[in-house]
N, C-alpha and C positions, 0 to 999 in steps of 0.2 A: 584319877589315873589317866594315862595318856598312851598314845601310840607314837613311837619315835624311831627315826633313823639316826644312828649314832656312828660317828667316826672316831676311831682310836688310832692316833698317829704315834708310832713308837720312835723316839729318839732322833728326830730330824735335825741334828745338831752339827755345827760347823766342823768339829773334830772328826766327824764321820764322812764329811764331804771331801772330794779330791783336794789335796793341799793341806788337809788336817792331819793331826798326829796319828789318827787311826782310820785312815781313809778307806772307804769301801768303793770298789770300782762300780761306776754307774750311779753312784748316789746323787751326784749333782743333777744328772739327767732326770732321775726319778723324782726328786724333790721339786725340780722346776716344773715337771709335768703335773705334779700334784698341785702346785701353786697356780698353774695355768688353768687347771680344771676347777679349782675352788673359786677363783676370782669372778667369773661370770655367774656363779651359783652360790652366793654367800648364805642363802637361806635354805639350801638343800638339806642340811643336817640339823636336826633339832638340838643336838649337843655334839661338841667335838672335845675329846680329851687328847691332850698332847703330853707324852711322857718325856722326861729329860733325865739323863745321868747328871748327877750334881755332886761330884766327888770332892772330898778333902784332898789336900796336897799329898798326903801320905796314905792314900787308899790302898787296901790290900791287893787289889787287882793289878796294880802297876808293877812293872818288871823291877823297878828299884826297890820294891817291898817284897820281892819274891813271887810276884803274881804273873799272870799270863800276858797282859796287855801293856803297851806303852802308855805313858801318862796321857790321860784324855779327859775332857769334860770336867775340868776342875772348876768348882763353883765360882761364880762371879767372874769368869774369864770369857773371852771371845769364843773359845772353843766349845763352851757349854751353851752358847746362845743358839736359838733356832735359826736355821738357814734363812737369810734375810728376805728373799722373794716370797717364801712360804709364810713367814711371819707377817709380811705386809698383807698377804691374802687373808690370813686368819684374823687380822685386826678388823676386817670388814664384816666378819661373821658375828651373829648375834650372841652366841653362847659358847665360848671356848674356855676350857679349864686346863691349866698347866699343872702337871703332876711331877713331883721330884722322886728320884730313887737313887740308891747307892750313896746315901749321905753318911752312913756309919763307916768309919775307916776300917773296921774289922770284919765287914760283911759285904759281899757283892750281891747285887740284885739285878739279874738279867730281866726280870719281869716286875712290872709295877705292883703286881699282886703279891709276889714273893710268898706263895703258899707253902706253909710248913705244916704237916699233919692235918691237912684239909682246912687250915685256917689262914686267912690273909693277914700278914703281919705289917704290911706297909699302910700307913694311915690314908694316903692318897688312893691307894688301891681299894681300901674299904669304901671310900666315897664313891668310886666308880661302881663297885658292886651294889651298894645301896641304891644308887640311881637306877641301875638296871632292874633291881628287884621291885622297884616302886612304879614301874610302868607295865601296862597290860601286855602290849605287843611291841616288839622292837626288832630292828635288824642292825647288826654291828658290822661296819666295814673297817677292816684292819689294814694298815700299811706302815711303812717306815724302814728303819735301818737297825741292825742288819737282819736280813730275812732268816738266816740260819743261826742267829744268836738271840738277840733280844726280842725280835718279832716272834720267833719260834717259841721261846720260853713264855712269852706273854700269852700266846695261843694255848699252850699246854695248861696254863693256869686258868685261862678264861673258860675253857670247856668244862672245868670242874664245877662251875655254877651257872653258866649260860648255855642255852640250847644251841647245839652244833648246827642245827638247821637254820638258825638265825644269825649265822656268822659267815662272812665272805672276806676274802683277801684280794686286794688289788695287786695284781702281779706287776704291772708296769709303773706302779707308784711305790715299789719296794726294791731295795738293792741288797744283794747278799754277797758275802765273801766267797761262797762256793758256787756262785752263779744261779742259785735258787733251788738246787736239787733237794736239799733236806726239807725245805719248806713245802715244795711240791709233794714230796713223798708223805709228809705228815698230813697235809690236807687231804690227799687221796685216801690214806689209811683211816682217817676220821670223818670222811664224807663232808668235809668243809669245802664250800665253793671257793675256787680260785680262778680269777679271770683277769683279762686285760681290758682296759677301758681307755679309748683314745679321747683326747679332749675334743669338745665340740664348741 
């Protein structure tokens, strides 16, 4: 059994960066800041999990299919790839696991855990849960895009099985459609640490 610092990066993908099909204001700045933070500290986290939307062409969330969002993060496209400066930083880290979600055309998954009736349905989400369960002490740092959608839903699921006191959100490494209010409110209501960290 081990003690570990875990980073969970939610959907740091090109389609959510300015210029992408579902751009979030401030996303490029946030992901570049994250890359700049990780680069000189490749061994800071014992494990890094990176989630990615990986949708089929006809995914139910797309407006063409009657969904809410423009087509985004279609599997094996540039839009689904991790923001290049961040990917370059992650490539130097010792233990990074990329996790896919939203792969079924008939089901959206805002969270990698996709908890239904207290059970995790996403296989990659199960792997993250098992990793957390198998270490004695941990601290999970959460960041990514978008703070009020996939980051928020990931947190809602995460606190179903992880200790709230062992979770923190990097504010300045997260970009939100609403400017961050929903994420701030949720963290405050659930006593989750949310803070900004300037690169050093």
